[in-house]
N, C-alpha and C positions, 0 to 999 in steps of 0.2 A: 226726376226734375218736374217740379209742377210750375208750368208758366202760363201766361194768357195776360189781355190787356187789362188795362184800369176798369175795375166795375165787372169785369167779365165773370166773377163768380167764384174764384179760387178758395176764398176763404171759407166759404159756406159750403165748398166742396169737402176743404180740408177738416172741418169741423165734424163731417160726417164719419170720413176716414178715421179719424183719430180715436173714436168712440167703439170703432169695429175690434172685436177680440182678435181679425186676422192680422190687425197692426201690431201683436204684442212683442215682436221682436224689431221694430221699426224705430230710428229715431227720425225726430222731423226738425230741421231747420227753418226757423222763421226770423224775421225782422224785430217782432215784439211781441210778447206773450199777450199783451191786452189786443191787438189787433184781432186775435180770433176768438178772445173770450173765453180763456181755459179756467177761469177761477174755479167753477163747480167740479171741474175734472180733477183739478191737481190731487195727488196724494202725498208726495213729500218730495223736497229738492234733494237732487244728488249733489249738485254744486252751485256756485252763483249763477250760473246761467243753463242750468239743466233742471227739468224736473220730471217726475215719473206720473204719468197718467194711470186712470183706473184699467184701462185697456192693457197696460203694460209696456204702452206705447212711449219713449223718451220724447221731450220736447226740448229744443233749446235755441235761446236767441242769439244772433249772428251779431254781436256787440263790435268785434271787430271786422276783419273780412272773412271770406268763405274758407280760406286755408285754414285762419286760426281755428274756426268753428268744427271743420273737419278734423284737425290735428287734435282739439280738445276731447272731442268724441272717442277718438282711439286712444288717448292716454286714460279716459275713464273706464275703457273697454280693457285695457291693458292691465289697468289696476283694480278690476273687479269691483268697480263703483257702478258699472252699466252694462247691459246685456243687449244687444242688437245685431242683427246681421243684414239691415238694409235701412239706407236714408233716402228720406223724401225731402228735397230743397223747395222750398218756395220761393221764387223769385219776385222782384217787385215789377208791378205792372207794365213799366217802361222799359225794360231790361230785353236787350238783344241776347237771345239764349246764347248764341257762338262762344262769346267771349266768356260767360259762365263756365260751360262744360268745359272749353280749353282750360280752364283754370284748374280744375282737378284733374282731367287726362294727362295734361303735360307736367305736373309737379313730381318731381324725381322720386320724393317719398310716397306722396299719396297715390300715386298709381301703381305701388306695390301692394296697396292694401284695399283699394275701392276699383271698381268698374262702374262705365254706366250701365244702367241697365235700361233705361228708356226715357224718354221726354212726352208729359202728359201737357196738353195744351188746351184751355178751359176759352171757349168761345162763347159769346153772347148771342142768342139766337134772334133778340129784338135789335140789338144795335151791331152786330157781329159785320154786316155787309158795308155800313158807313165807316166802320172803323179799319175795317181791311181797304178801303178806299182812300182813307185820310192816314195812316199810318205804316209806312213800310216795316215797322218793328213787329206789329201784329200779323204782317203776311211771312214774316220770316219764323215768328213763332209757330204758327201753322204749318209751314214747310218742314221745319224740322222734326215736328211730332211725330211719336211711335204710336200715339193714341190721343184723339181728339175727343173732348167732352162738350157737348152743346147744353148750353144752359138755358134756363128760363123759356123753355118750348111751353110751359104750361100757360105763359102769358100770351100765347099766341092764338087768339081764339076767334078769329074773322078768315072767311077764305083768301083775303088778301093778303094776310099775315101767312097764311099756311103756304101760299105759292112762295112767298119772299124766304120763307124757311126752306122749303125745297131747293130755290136758287141757291141760297146759302151753302147748303151741303152740299150740291153741285159742284160750287166754285171750290170748296174745301177739298173735296175728292180730287178736282183737278189740280189744284195746288200740291196735293198730297196722297197719290193714288194709292200708298200702301198704308195708309194710318185708319183703323177702323173709327167710325163716328160713334161715339155712345151719346144716348140722350140721359141725362141726367134726372129730368122730372120724371120718365118713365122707369127710374130704377135700375139701369143699363151701368152706371158707373160704379161698381163694386171694385174692392179689392182684387178680387180674383180676374176680371177683366183688366185693371188699370195696371196692375204690377206685374213682376216677372215677367217682361216682355223677352227675355231669352237673349239677349243680344250677347251677353258674357256666359251664360251657362251653357255648357256643352251637352248637357242633357237634355234642355230645350231648345237646342240651337236648330235640330233638324226641321221641329214641326213649324217654328219661327221663320226659317228661311223660307219652306215651302210657302208660308204665307204671304211673305213680302215679295218672293220672286212670282207670285198668282198675279200681282198688282203690273208685272211688267207689260202685258199686252195693253193694259189700259194707259200706261204711262207713255209707250208707244203711238197709242190712236191719238192721247191729247196732243203730242207734239207734233203730229202730222193735220191735226184737225184744224180749219181755218176758222179763228174767232175774228169778230171785229176789230180791229186794232186801235186802242183807245192809248195816245202817248201818255195819258196821266193816269192809267190804272197800273198799280204796282204790280198787279199780278204778270203782267206783260214780260217783267223784268224776271219773273221767276219760271224755271223750265224744269219739269219731271220727267226725264227720260231713261231708257236702258239700252244697252248694246250687248251681243252677244259673241263668243269665238268658239269655234269648233277646237282649234288648235290648242295643246297643251303649250303652257309657258314654263321656262326655268325659273326658279324661285328667286335668282339674283336679278333677272330681268324683270319679273314684277315688282321688287324693290325698288329699282331703278326707275319705272314709271311712275310708280306712287310717290318717291322722292321727288321727280319732276313735276308731275302734276300739282303737288301742295306747294311746291316751290313757286311756280310760274302763275298757278289758275288758285291758289289757295284761298283769297279772299272771296271768289265767286262759288266756291265749292261749300254749299250749305250742309250737304250730308252725302255720303257716299255707302252704300252696302253692297256688299257682291259674295258671289260664291266662284272661285277660281280653280280650274283645272291644271295642276302642277306638273310639269315634265317629270319630275322625281318621282311622284305619287300621285298618277292619274285617278287611281280607285278612291283615295281619300283627298278630296279637296279641302280648300281652305276657305274660313269665312273672314272676310274684310268689313271694316266699318270705320269711317272717317267724319270729323266734324272740321270743315274749313283746313286748318294746317295740321292739324292732329289726329293722328291714328291711333287705335287700339291696337294691341297686339292682337295677330291673327289667331283664329280658332281652327283647330284641325276635326274634321267630320269623318267618323269612322266609315262613313259611306255617303254615297249621293242622296238626297232627301226624294227624290224623285227619278223618273227614267231618263231624264235630260242630263247628260253627262257634260254639258258646254259650260264655258264659262259665261257667267251673265253678273252684269254689274248694273246696279240701279242707281240714279244720282239724281239729285235737286240742286239746281245751281241757280245763280244770279248774275244775270249779264253775261252768261257765259254760253256760247254756241256749242251744241252737242257735237258737231262735226270736229271742234278742236281737240275733244276728249278722244273722240272715236279713232281720229287720225294719228293721234299721237300712241293709243295703244296699239293701233296697227302696225306703226312704225316699228314698236318692240317686238310685237310678234314676228314681223318680218327678219328683224336683226337676230332673233333667236334660231332662225333656220340658215344652216351653212350653205344652203344651195341656192338661197333667194338672193335677188339682187338688191333687195330692202336695205339690206344693212348700208350699202354706200347712200343709200337716200336718207338713211336716220342720220347717219355721220354728218351730214350736211344741213339736216331739218333745222329751218329759223325758228322752230318751236323749242330745239335744244339749246339753252344759253352757253355762251363761252365757248362757241367754235365747235359745238358737236362733242360726242361723248370720246373716252379715250379708245384710239384705234388700237 
């Protein structure tokens, strides 16, 4: 998913990407062909709303809703009219990314055929700071990203602007410690660095998990650091944090924890990624990934990505205190241990609706 606020440079980035042979087996969903000036790239029409580009990339317009566009692409694929293995969706500049992601992740048919690989958010180096101040949507776009692309850095040519660019990069890193920040003007926003984030692919999962877990310490440091409090600053509503657990958790308990977390705190749960030590298979952890109320099917790793065999969960939340999530998880861990008194506490925990769990 390619997102970013109005004027950030999504269309310019997409124009560069679709000419690259690396996108030969990629379908791109946009609002209108005319918006990205593809006329000189068109080779032949596939159907009324799909064209094939010289690079081999498919491009289709979203004339109905997202579900219709994704289903049409699958029909073209199944009927042999098109070949692709990846879809890039460009959102409108005002879009809140979470509902768009949930549309594909929660649809019973689409979830059988698609997996979210990652979110690319484009941020304007000249106006990005002011946009983040003025629009919560832009803050959420940055917070949920797996890759952040900084555009228009070539227009930053004074010491004051350079300092402002550095502050913007630091602000984006504080909002989303695990997302690499790539400079488009410096040629860093290449298909190799933007695509294949590895969230769904077991072959890439271990290096990807190692990368975003490396941001765990920064997330904790950012959480504990004292920033000047400004009630008008949207960033103060967004928290990036992580927690760990040494003990393994039974799979059924983990599923209950995730179900309760998304039902009680789903609106505030922007992104969750984690590697979890299960009691049933402690040597083979699973990777979990969710966006608000919707979670991907978990992926099992053949082994731990590093020497640390603890459960580690990294979250980005809005208006949700880290302690609320950690206490809930600890309560489920306590309930999983038969020799612990924590089970009784969980059964009566006020965070658990409907009078507690089944005794």
